[in-house]
N, C-alpha and C positions, 0 to 999 in steps of 0.2 A: 434509125430503126423505127418502123411504124408502131404506133400504140394500139393498133387494131383496125379491123375492117368494118366500116359502118355502112349499112344500107339505109339510105335516105328515101323514104316513101312520101312524096309530096307532089301534088299535081300543079300547084301554082309555081311556075318556072322562076320568077324573081325571088320568091322565098326559098325555093330549093337551091338556087345558085348561091344565095347568101349563106345558107347553112353549109353547103359544100365548101365554099371558100374558107369559112372559119374552121371547119374540121380539117381541111387540108393544111391550113396554116398552123394548126395545132398538132400536125404530124400523124393524122389518121389517113388511112386509105379509104376511099369513098366509092360506093356504088350508088346509082340513082335509078329510081322507078317513079313513073307518074301515074301508074294504075295498079290496082290490087293484084291482078293476075300476073303481071310482070314481076311484082314484088315476091309473090309466092314462088314463082319459077326461080328467081335468084336465090331465095332462101334454100330451096331444095338442091340447086345445082352448084351454088358457090357460097356455102354457108358463111354468113358474116359473123363478126364478133358481137354485134348489137344491131337491132333494127330501130330506127327512128321513124315513127309511124304517125302520119296525119290521119284524122278520122274521116273528113269529107273528101272522098275520092270519086271519080266519075263512074267507075264500073262496079264497085262494091264498098260497103261500109267498113271503115277501119276497125271497128269492133269485131266484125266477122273475120277480117284478116288476122287480127290478134288471136282469136279463138282457133283458127286453122293452124297458125304457126305453133300454138301451144300443143295441139294434137300430135304434131310430127316432131317438134323440137322443144320438149318441155323445159329445157334449161337455157334456151337462147334468150339473152336479155332483150327486153322490149321497152322502149320509152315512147309514150304517146305525146305528140305535140298537137294541140288543137285550140281553136278559138272558142270551143265550147267548154266554158270553165265552171259550169254549175256542179254542185257537190255530187248530184246523182250521176252525172257524166263521169266524174272522176272515179266514183265508187264502182261504176260499171266497168270502166277500163281496168281498174285494179282487180276486180273480181274475175275478169276474163284472163288475168295473168300478166298484165303489164307491171313492170318493175318501178316505173315512175310515170308521172303525168305532168306535163309542162303546158301552161296556158299561154297562147299568143295574145299580144305581142310579148316577146321575150328578149332578154339581153343575151346576145350571142356568146359572151364570155361565161355567163351563168349556164347556158345550154351545154357548153363544152365541159364545164366543171361538173355538172350533174351526170353527163355521160361517163366521165372518168370515175365518178363516185359509184355509179351502177356497175361499171366494169370491175372495179376493185372488190365490190361486195359479192359479185356473182362468179368471179374467176379465182376465188381463193383456192389455193392448191391443197390437195389431200395430203396429210402427213405421210412421209416416206415409209415410216415404220408402221406395220399393221397394228391397228388398235383392236382390242377385244370386241367380239360380237356381244351385243347386249340383248338378252332375252327378257322380255317383260310381258307377262300375261300372254295375250295372243300375238304379241309383237316380237319380231326378230329383226334387229337393227344392225346393219353392217356399215360401220363408219368408213372403212377403206373403199368399198365399192359404192358408197352413197346410196344404199338400197334399204328400203323398209318393207318388211313383209308382215301381213296380218293373216293369221291362220293359214300360213303357207302361200298366200297370194301376194304378188308384188303390188305395192302401192306406188303409183306413179307420182313423183314429187317434182316440183320445179326447184330450181337452185335455192330460192328463198325459203320455200317450205322445208327443204332438207336442212337448211341452217337453223330454222326454228325448231324442228323436231329434235335435232342434235342437241341444241341448247337445253330443251326441256328434259331430254334423257340424262344429260350431264348434271342437271340440277333437279333431279326427281323429287317431287313433293315440296319443292321450294317455291313460294309465291314470287312471281316476277312482275314488276310493274310495267306499264306500257312504256314509260321512259327508259327503263332498263332494257326492254326488248328493242326499242329504237336504237339505243346506244350500241348494244351488242351486235345486232343484225344489220341495221342500216348505217351505223356509224354516227359518231358524235357530230359530224359536220353535215348530217342529212338535211337537204333543203326542202323535201317534199311534205306532204300532208300527213300529220300524225294518225289520221284515220286509217292509214294503210295497215297499221297493226291489227285493228279489228277486222278489216277485210281479209287479211291473210289468215287470221285465226279461224274465221268462218269457213274459208275455203279448205283449210286443213282439216277441220272437223268433218266436213262433207266427205273427206277421203278416209278418215280413220274411225269415225264413230258410226255405230249402227243406226242411232237416232241423233243427228246433229243438234236437235232442239233440246235433247236431254243427255248431254255428254257424260260418259262414264269415266273418261280419261282426261281430256283437255278441259279443265274446269275453269269457270270464271270466278275470280275473287272480287266480289262486288266493290266498286269504288277504288279498286287498286290495280288489278291486272289479271294474270292467268297463272295456272299451275297444272303440271301434268302429274296426275296421281290416281291411284286405285288401291284399295286395301289388299287386293290379291297379287299385286305386282311387287316383285323383289328383283333387284339387279343381280 
């Protein structure tokens, strides 16, 4: 039984073939694309379980592809694989919605392990039994349908953002350290950059706060982590 369908977007054929070989050997079904337009067409017509995305492509920038995928498939897992390993490149990729960022050259076994890790984190099943709706200030949070509303307007969340807001609602007013958030959301065996927590918090604030620079709800606990709180909110 296949572990999932992976779209490999890579224009360098030897690298793409190496990735495809290791994924197929690890029991993944694989689709291939050498250009951005081809990749977007495959995402829309044959939605994969995960997109493995190179940044340097002949027809469009991988960051642009990541952004376009997020617009139409907000919860489709995306892992960027790139030779551009500077911190700003990683942060840009994460801010655009990538779930992980792997720098070339990479160990093929680590690549497969990180793909599996992302799939485990993003494909968690919703509980079969309906959970109560949480109403908190301007927020209306439906755990079963994985939807968050603010003042009656749907807030579009990625899978990771949903996991974060769910955790904050479940632990309302409780300070959560960055390490706690990494362990709870990304898993104790997470291989990636710890900065991903701050990047995802910033993106989440942009969606739920009127003024992300002065958050009323998702507050920073300086030197520690974050907490979801407001004096007017009660579960």
